C-alpha positions in Angstrom: 9.4 -30.9 -199.3 10.5 -32.5 -196.1 7.2 -32.0 -194.5 5.3 -33.7 -197.4 7.8 -36.5 -197.4 7.3 -37.0 -193.6 3.6 -37.0 -193.9 3.6 -39.4 -196.8 5.8 -41.8 -194.8 3.5 -41.4 -191.8 0.4 -42.3 -193.8 2.1 -45.4 -195.4 3.4 -46.7 -192.1 0.3 -46.2 -189.9 -1.1 -49.6 -189.0 -3.5 -51.0 -186.4 -0.6 -52.1 -184.2 2.2 -49.6 -184.6 2.8 -46.3 -186.5 6.2 -45.6 -187.9 7.8 -42.3 -188.5 10.7 -41.1 -190.7 12.2 -37.9 -191.8 14.9 -37.2 -194.4 17.4 -35.8 -191.8 17.1 -38.8 -189.5 19.0 -42.1 -190.2 16.5 -44.2 -188.2 12.8 -45.3 -188.4 10.9 -44.6 -185.2 7.9 -46.7 -184.2 5.2 -46.1 -181.6 5.1 -47.9 -178.3 2.5 -48.2 -175.5 -0.4 -46.0 -176.6 -2.1 -46.4 -180.0 -3.5 -42.9 -179.8 -1.9 -41.1 -182.7 -2.6 -37.7 -181.2 0.5 -38.2 -179.1 2.8 -37.5 -182.1 2.7 -35.0 -184.9 5.0 -34.3 -187.8 5.1 -30.5 -188.2 7.0 -28.1 -190.4 9.0 -25.0 -189.6 11.1 -23.0 -192.1 10.9 -25.8 -194.6 12.1 -28.4 -192.2 9.9 -31.1 -190.6 10.2 -32.3 -187.0 8.4 -34.5 -184.5 6.3 -33.1 -181.7 5.5 -35.3 -178.7 2.9 -34.3 -176.1 1.3 -35.3 -172.8 -1.9 -33.6 -171.7 -3.6 -33.1 -168.3 -7.2 -33.0 -169.5 -7.3 -35.9 -171.9 -4.6 -38.0 -170.4 -3.1 -38.3 -173.9 -0.3 -40.9 -173.9 -1.5 -42.8 -170.9 -0.7 -46.5 -170.8 -3.1 -49.3 -169.8 -2.2 -49.0 -166.1 -3.1 -45.9 -163.9 0.5 -45.3 -162.7 2.3 -44.3 -165.9 1.8 -41.7 -168.6 4.0 -41.7 -171.6 4.3 -40.8 -175.3 7.4 -42.6 -176.7 8.8 -43.7 -179.9 11.6 -46.3 -180.3 14.2 -46.8 -183.0 13.5 -49.7 -185.2 17.3 -50.0 -185.5 19.2 -51.7 -182.6 22.7 -51.5 -181.1 25.0 -54.5 -181.1 27.6 -55.0 -178.3 31.2 -54.7 -179.3 30.9 -51.2 -180.8 30.9 -47.6 -179.8 27.5 -46.0 -180.6 26.5 -42.4 -181.0 22.8 -41.7 -180.3 21.8 -38.1 -180.7 18.9 -35.8 -181.3 18.0 -32.2 -181.2 15.3 -31.5 -178.5 13.2 -28.4 -177.9 10.8 -27.9 -174.9 7.8 -25.7 -175.8 6.9 -25.1 -172.2 8.5 -25.5 -168.9 8.5 -29.1 -167.5 6.9 -29.1 -164.1 8.0 -31.9 -161.8 10.0 -34.5 -163.7 9.9 -36.7 -166.8 12.2 -39.0 -168.8 12.7 -37.4 -172.2 15.5 -39.6 -173.8 16.8 -43.1 -173.1 18.5 -46.2 -174.4 16.3 -49.2 -173.8 16.8 -53.0 -173.9 14.2 -54.8 -171.9 11.6 -56.7 -173.8 8.3 -57.9 -172.4 8.1 -61.2 -170.4 7.5 -63.1 -173.7 10.4 -61.3 -175.5 13.7 -62.9 -176.4 15.8 -60.9 -173.9 13.5 -60.4 -170.9 15.8 -62.4 -168.6 19.1 -64.2 -168.9 20.7 -66.4 -166.3 18.2 -65.1 -163.8 19.1 -61.4 -164.5 16.3 -59.3 -165.9 17.5 -57.1 -168.7 17.4 -53.4 -167.7 17.4 -50.2 -169.9 21.1 -49.2 -170.1 20.4 -45.5 -169.4 17.6 -43.0 -168.9 17.8 -39.2 -168.9 15.2 -37.6 -166.5 14.7 -33.8 -166.1 13.8 -32.8 -162.6 13.3 -29.7 -160.4 11.6 -27.6 -163.1 14.4 -28.4 -165.6 17.3 -27.4 -163.3 18.5 -30.9 -162.7 19.3 -33.9 -165.0 19.2 -37.3 -163.4 21.2 -39.8 -165.4 20.0 -43.3 -164.4 21.8 -46.5 -165.3 19.9 -49.7 -165.6 21.8 -52.4 -163.6 21.5 -55.4 -161.4 24.7 -54.1 -159.6 24.5 -51.6 -156.8 27.8 -50.1 -157.9 26.0 -48.5 -160.9 24.4 -45.4 -159.3 22.5 -42.5 -160.9 24.1 -39.1 -160.9 22.5 -35.6 -160.9 23.9 -32.8 -163.1 23.1 -29.1 -162.9 21.6 -28.2 -166.3 20.2 -24.8 -165.5 19.6 -22.8 -168.7 20.9 -25.7 -170.9 17.4 -26.4 -172.2 16.0 -22.9 -173.0 12.3 -22.9 -173.7 11.5 -22.7 -177.4 15.1 -23.3 -178.5 16.8 -26.4 -179.9 19.5 -28.2 -177.9 21.5 -31.1 -179.1 21.8 -34.1 -176.8 24.4 -36.8 -177.7 25.2 -40.1 -176.0 28.4 -41.8 -176.9 28.3 -45.4 -175.6 31.0 -48.1 -175.5 28.6 -51.0 -175.5 30.0 -54.2 -174.0 28.5 -57.3 -172.4 29.1 -56.9 -168.7 29.7 -53.2 -168.2 29.5 -50.3 -170.7 30.6 -46.7 -170.4 29.0 -43.5 -171.7 30.0 -39.9 -172.4 27.1 -37.4 -172.4 27.1 -34.1 -174.3 24.5 -31.3 -174.0 25.0 -28.6 -176.7 28.7 -28.4 -177.2 29.4 -29.2 -173.6 30.6 -32.6 -172.3 28.7 -33.0 -169.0 29.5 -36.6 -168.1 32.6 -38.7 -168.8 33.0 -42.5 -168.7 29.8 -43.1 -166.8 29.4 -46.8 -166.1 26.3 -48.7 -167.2 25.3 -52.2 -166.3 24.8 -54.3 -169.4 25.2 -57.9 -168.2 23.1 -59.9 -170.6 24.5 -61.2 -173.9 21.1 -61.3 -175.6 20.6 -57.5 -175.4 20.4 -55.4 -178.5 19.5 -51.9 -177.1 17.5 -49.3 -179.0 17.0 -45.6 -178.7 13.9 -43.9 -177.5 12.6 -40.4 -177.7 9.5 -39.0 -176.0 8.1 -38.4 -172.6 7.6 -40.8 -169.7 6.4 -39.7 -166.3 5.0 -41.4 -163.2 2.6 -38.8 -161.8 1.6 -40.7 -158.7 5.1 -40.6 -157.5 5.6 -36.9 -157.9 6.2 -35.2 -154.6 3.3 -33.2 -153.1 0.6 -34.5 -155.5 -1.9 -34.8 -152.7 -1.1 -31.3 -151.5 -1.6 -29.9 -155.0 -5.0 -31.6 -155.0 -5.9 -30.3 -151.5 -5.1 -26.7 -152.5 -6.9 -27.1 -155.8 -3.7 -25.9 -157.5 -3.8 -22.5 -155.8 -0.5 -23.0 -153.9 2.4 -22.4 -156.3 4.7 -24.5 -154.2 2.9 -27.7 -155.4 2.9 -28.5 -159.1 0.1 -30.2 -161.1 1.6 -33.6 -162.0 -0.6 -33.9 -165.1 0.3 -30.5 -166.5 0.5 -30.3 -170.3 4.0 -30.7 -171.8 5.1 -30.5 -175.4 8.6 -31.5 -176.7 10.0 -31.4 -180.2 12.7 -33.8 -181.7 14.7 -33.6 -184.9 17.9 -34.9 -186.4 17.5 -38.3 -184.6 20.5 -40.4 -185.4 22.0 -43.7 -184.3 25.4 -44.7 -185.7 28.5 -46.8 -185.0 31.4 -44.5 -184.3 34.0 -47.3 -184.1 34.2 -51.0 -183.6 35.6 -52.1 -180.3 36.2 -55.5 -181.9 38.3 -54.2 -184.7 40.4 -52.1 -182.3 41.0 -55.3 -180.3 42.0 -57.3 -183.4 44.4 -54.6 -184.5 45.9 -54.3 -181.0 46.1 -58.1 -180.7 48.0 -58.5 -184.0 50.4 -55.6 -183.3 51.2 -56.5 -179.7 51.9 -60.2 -180.4 54.9 -59.1 -182.5 58.3 -58.9 -180.8 59.5 -55.4 -179.7 61.9 -54.8 -182.5 59.3 -55.6 -185.2 56.8 -53.3 -183.6 59.5 -50.5 -183.6 60.2 -51.2 -187.2 56.6 -50.8 -188.1 56.4 -47.5 -186.2 59.5 -46.3 -187.9 58.0 -47.1 -191.4 54.8 -45.3 -190.5 56.9 -42.3 -189.2 58.9 -42.1 -192.5 55.6 -42.1 -194.5 54.3 -39.3 -192.3 51.6 -41.2 -190.5 53.3 -41.5 -187.1 54.9 -38.6 -185.2 55.7 -39.9 -181.7 58.3 -42.0 -179.9 59.6 -45.1 -181.6 59.0 -47.3 -178.5 57.0 -50.3 -179.9 54.1 -49.6 -177.7 50.5 -49.7 -178.9 48.7 -46.4 -178.1 46.3 -44.0 -179.7 48.9 -42.5 -182.1 50.1 -45.9 -183.2 46.5 -47.0 -183.8 45.7 -43.8 -185.7 48.7 -44.3 -187.9 47.8 -47.9 -188.7 44.3 -46.9 -189.6 45.4 -44.0 -191.8 47.9 -46.2 -193.6 45.2 -48.8 -194.2 42.8 -46.2 -195.5 45.3 -44.7 -198.0 47.4 -47.6 -199.1 45.0 -50.6 -198.7 41.7 -49.2 -199.9 40.4 -48.9 -196.3 40.0 -52.7 -195.8 37.5 -53.8 -193.1 39.6 -54.2 -189.9 36.9 -56.3 -188.2 38.2 -59.1 -190.5 41.2 -61.1 -189.1 42.5 -61.8 -192.6 42.6 -58.1 -193.4 44.3 -57.2 -190.1 46.9 -59.9 -190.6 47.5 -58.7 -194.2 48.0 -55.1 -193.0 50.5 -56.0 -190.3 52.4 -58.4 -192.6 52.6 -55.7 -195.3 54.0 -53.2 -192.9 56.7 -55.6 -191.8 57.9 -55.9 -195.4 58.4 -52.2 -196.0 61.9 -51.2 -196.5 
């Protein structure tokens, strides 16, 4: 059923400009960028579940862009991310053959074309917040922050055997997205491989989006000329155009929490005098929501108690609204 649903949506959304892709276990709509060759992307079925297959091919140059230096098959989320929130962007990924050389396979993008609304702001060109590039025959993951600031440097992570050929691996990015500088935690499988990695996100106009698919720059791959000179007979030098096929499924983009609402809650709580803050903590303690020191300080346990009380006693009011936050704090002060 999922397969037929996906194919139906694919047919409906194919157009001369962009093709759009959906699946019933995604919460996003993906649309095609760069190449208009629909061979790049296929919706396939396996065990009753449909998934997306993305390919690059040496012989036909499938996925190649208009210039001769790049080769890519990429889809972007139609949904975008707004600053002031913590976002989770995740997907399952499966490599069907070993990636020779290097390629970007997942990223969060934000840069529009020169005529776009957020190409440049105050002289700063908008950069993609982060790219994940597999290198060294899939032994190394390069995490590359987009930034106008030299303090934001890429890092290399040993990912040997984390992407077994023919098996699904979940990749999850957890991004605290803020104007100025953002931070990211990265998970591969069930393992957290990167903590609080800094990303340059200076422009207020940005509304980043997720991307899946393959992007490689074959003319920059080391030893390309040597591979051509040896006609591919020397195993030390890889064919930069070698065919690669990658599957994606369970593509999701969601707000985990609102940084703004946390700030509002903290602001309203900390502007109270110390004795009032202690009284609120004591009331939350007596109702079973708070189980730490009555010190009047705002920390994770106090925040958790406030949110749980709001959920169970105040119908889970929207804490991004100042009126609701004020009402919550005032109500707690009145408890006996």
